[in-house]
FIKOLZA-1660 file (N, C-alpha, C; in steps of 0.1 Angstrom, whole numbers, plus 5000, padded with zeros to 4 digits):
% residues 77
   i   px   py   pz ch aa at
   1 5963 9590 6242  A  X  N
   1 5952 9595 6235  A  X CA
   1 5941 9585 6239  A  X  C
   2 5929 9594 6242  A  X  N
   2 5918 9587 6246  A  X CA
   2 5907 9587 6236  A  X  C
   3 5897 9578 6237  A  X  N
   3 5887 9576 6226  A  X CA
   3 5878 9590 6226  A  X  C
   4 5878 9597 6238  A  X  N
   4 5871 9609 6239  A  X CA
   4 5877 9620 6230  A  X  C
   5 5890 9620 6230  A  X  N
   5 5897 9629 6223  A  X CA
   5 5895 9628 6207  A  X  C
   6 5894 9615 6203  A  X  N
   6 5893 9611 6189  A  X CA
   6 5878 9617 6186  A  X  C
   7 5868 9613 6194  A  X  N
   7 5854 9618 6191  A  X CA
   7 5853 9633 6189  A  X  C
   8 5858 9641 6201  A  X  N
   8 5857 9654 6201  A  X CA
   8 5865 9660 6189  A  X  C
   9 5875 9655 6185  A  X  N
   9 5883 9659 6173  A  X CA
   9 5875 9659 6160  A  X  C
  10 5870 9648 6158  A  X  N
  10 5862 9644 6147  A  X CA
  10 5850 9655 6146  A  X  C
  11 5842 9657 6158  A  X  N
  11 5832 9667 6158  A  X CA
  11 5838 9681 6155  A  X  C
  12 5848 9687 6162  A  X  N
  12 5853 9699 6159  A  X CA
  12 5858 9701 6145  A  X  C
  13 5864 9691 6138  A  X  N
  13 5868 9692 6124  A  X CA
  13 5856 9693 6115  A  X  C
  14 5845 9687 6119  A  X  N
  14 5832 9687 6112  A  X CA
  14 5827 9701 6113  A  X  C
  15 5827 9707 6125  A  X  N
  15 5823 9721 6125  A  X CA
  15 5830 9731 6116  A  X  C
  16 5843 9728 6115  A  X  N
  16 5851 9736 6106  A  X CA
  16 5848 9734 6093  A  X  C
  17 5846 9721 6088  A  X  N
  17 5843 9718 6074  A  X CA
  17 5829 9724 6071  A  X  C
  18 5820 9725 6081  A  X  N
  18 5807 9730 6079  A  X CA
  18 5806 9745 6075  A  X  C
  19 5818 9752 6078  A  X  N
  19 5819 9765 6077  A  X CA
  19 5824 9769 6062  A  X  C
  20 5828 9759 6054  A  X  N
  20 5834 9760 6040  A  X CA
  20 5824 9768 6032  A  X  C
  21 5811 9764 6031  A  X  N
  21 5801 9771 6023  A  X CA
  21 5799 9787 6028  A  X  C
  22 5800 9788 6039  A  X  N
  22 5799 9802 6044  A  X CA
  22 5812 9810 6040  A  X  C
  23 5824 9804 6040  A  X  N
  23 5835 9810 6036  A  X CA
  23 5835 9814 6021  A  X  C
  24 5829 9804 6014  A  X  N
  24 5829 9806 5999  A  X CA
  24 5818 9815 5995  A  X  C
  25 5807 9817 6004  A  X  N
  25 5796 9825 6001  A  X CA
  25 5798 9840 6000  A  X  C
  26 5790 9848 5994  A  X  N
  26 5791 9862 5993  A  X CA
  26 5784 9867 6007  A  X  C
  27 5777 9859 6013  A  X  N
  27 5768 9862 6024  A  X CA
  27 5777 9858 6037  A  X  C
  28 5780 9868 6047  A  X  N
  28 5788 9863 6059  A  X CA
  28 5780 9867 6072  A  X  C
  29 5783 9861 6081  A  X  N
  29 5778 9862 6095  A  X CA
  29 5781 9875 6100  A  X  C
  30 5774 9881 6109  A  X  N
  30 5778 9895 6114  A  X CA
  30 5790 9894 6122  A  X  C
  31 5797 9905 6123  A  X  N
  31 5810 9907 6129  A  X CA
  31 5810 9901 6144  A  X  C
  32 5798 9906 6152  A  X  N
  32 5798 9902 6165  A  X CA
  32 5796 9886 6167  A  X  C
  33 5789 9880 6159  A  X  N
  33 5789 9865 6158  A  X CA
  33 5802 9859 6157  A  X  C
  34 5809 9863 6147  A  X  N
  34 5822 9857 6145  A  X CA
  34 5833 9860 6157  A  X  C
  35 5832 9872 6162  A  X  N
  35 5840 9875 6174  A  X CA
  35 5838 9866 6186  A  X  C
  36 5825 9866 6189  A  X  N
  36 5820 9858 6202  A  X CA
  36 5823 9844 6199  A  X  C
  37 5820 9838 6187  A  X  N
  37 5824 9825 6185  A  X CA
  37 5839 9822 6187  A  X  C
  38 5847 9831 6182  A  X  N
  38 5861 9830 6182  A  X CA
  38 5865 9829 6196  A  X  C
  39 5861 9838 6205  A  X  N
  39 5864 9838 6220  A  X CA
  39 5860 9826 6226  A  X  C
  40 5849 9821 6223  A  X  N
  40 5845 9808 6231  A  X CA
  40 5852 9797 6225  A  X  C
  41 5855 9796 6212  A  X  N
  41 5864 9786 6208  A  X CA
  41 5878 9785 6214  A  X  C
  42 5882 9798 6216  A  X  N
  42 5896 9798 6222  A  X CA
  42 5895 9793 6236  A  X  C
  43 5886 9797 6243  A  X  N
  43 5884 9792 6257  A  X CA
  43 5882 9778 6258  A  X  C
  44 5875 9771 6249  A  X  N
  44 5873 9757 6249  A  X CA
  44 5887 9751 6244  A  X  C
  45 5895 9756 6235  A  X  N
  45 5908 9750 6231  A  X CA
  45 5917 9752 6242  A  X  C
  46 5917 9762 6251  A  X  N
  46 5926 9762 6262  A  X CA
  46 5922 9750 6272  A  X  C
  47 5910 9749 6274  A  X  N
  47 5905 9737 6284  A  X CA
  47 5911 9724 6279  A  X  C
  48 5909 9721 6265  A  X  N
  48 5914 9709 6258  A  X CA
  48 5930 9708 6260  A  X  C
  49 5936 9719 6259  A  X  N
  49 5951 9717 6260  A  X CA
  49 5954 9715 6276  A  X  C
  50 5947 9721 6285  A  X  N
  50 5951 9718 6299  A  X CA
  50 5947 9703 6303  A  X  C
  51 5937 9698 6294  A  X  N
  51 5935 9683 6297  A  X CA
  51 5942 9673 6289  A  X  C
  52 5953 9680 6281  A  X  N
  52 5961 9672 6272  A  X CA
  52 5954 9664 6262  A  X  C
  53 5943 9669 6257  A  X  N
  53 5935 9664 6245  A  X CA
  53 5940 9672 6233  A  X  C
  54 5951 9668 6228  A  X  N
  54 5958 9676 6218  A  X CA
  54 5951 9675 6205  A  X  C
  55 5945 9663 6201  A  X  N
  55 5938 9662 6188  A  X CA
  55 5926 9672 6190  A  X  C
  56 5918 9672 6200  A  X  N
  56 5907 9681 6202  A  X CA
  56 5912 9696 6202  A  X  C
  57 5924 9697 6208  A  X  N
  57 5929 9713 6208  A  X CA
  57 5932 9717 6193  A  X  C
  58 5938 9708 6185  A  X  N
  58 5942 9710 6172  A  X CA
  58 5928 9713 6163  A  X  C
  59 5919 9705 6165  A  X  N
  59 5907 9706 6157  A  X CA
  59 5899 9719 6161  A  X  C
  60 5900 9722 6175  A  X  N
  60 5892 9734 6179  A  X CA
  60 5900 9747 6173  A  X  C
  61 5913 9747 6172  A  X  N
  61 5921 9758 6166  A  X CA
  61 5917 9759 6152  A  X  C
  62 5914 9747 6145  A  X  N
  62 5911 9747 6130  A  X CA
  62 5897 9755 6129  A  X  C
  63 5888 9753 6139  A  X  N
  63 5875 9758 6138  A  X CA
  63 5878 9774 6141  A  X  C
  64 5885 9776 6151  A  X  N
  64 5889 9792 6153  A  X CA
  64 5894 9798 6142  A  X  C
  65 5903 9793 6135  A  X  N
  65 5909 9799 6122  A  X CA
  65 5898 9800 6111  A  X  C
  66 5889 9791 6110  A  X  N
  66 5879 9791 6100  A  X CA
  66 5869 9804 6104  A  X  C
  67 5866 9805 6116  A  X  N
  67 5858 9817 6121  A  X CA
  67 5866 9831 6118  A  X  C
  68 5880 9829 6120  A  X  N
  68 5888 9841 6118  A  X CA
  68 5888 9845 6104  A  X  C
  69 5888 9835 6095  A  X  N
  69 5886 9838 6080  A  X CA
  69 5874 9845 6077  A  X  C
  70 5863 9840 6083  A  X  N
  70 5850 9847 6081  A  X CA
  70 5850 9860 6086  A  X  C
  71 5856 9864 6098  A  X  N
  71 5857 9877 6103  A  X CA
  71 5864 9885 6094  A  X  C
  72 5876 9881 6089  A  X  N
  72 5885 9889 6081  A  X CA
  72 5876 9891 6067  A  X  C
  73 5869 9882 6062  A  X  N
  73 5861 9884 6050  A  X CA
  73 5851 9895 6052  A  X  C
  74 5845 9894 6063  A  X  N
  74 5834 9903 6068  A  X CA
  74 5838 9917 6070  A  X  C
  75 5851 9919 6074  A  X  N
  75 5857 9932 6075  A  X CA
  75 5860 9938 6062  A  X  C
  76 5862 9929 6052  A  X  N
  76 5866 9935 6038  A  X CA
  76 5853 9936 6030  A  X  C
  77 5841 9934 6034  A  X  N
  77 5829 9933 6026  A  X CA
  77 5825 9948 6025  A  X  C
% end
């Protein structure tokens, strides 16, 4: 485990935590924003996995899931 993995992990978890107000709010981002963000997060997660940055990969998947929750909520609005 490298120090870069830890720093990236903290940042990615921070992004996921920053979505909590949006998840709880009645106002949701547009569907295309959710989908595009999820695609990009998945690409970044694959890169982290290939670099064996497993903490960063896990944190990125957490952000991916948070955006997925927003997308699911958006579809049900």
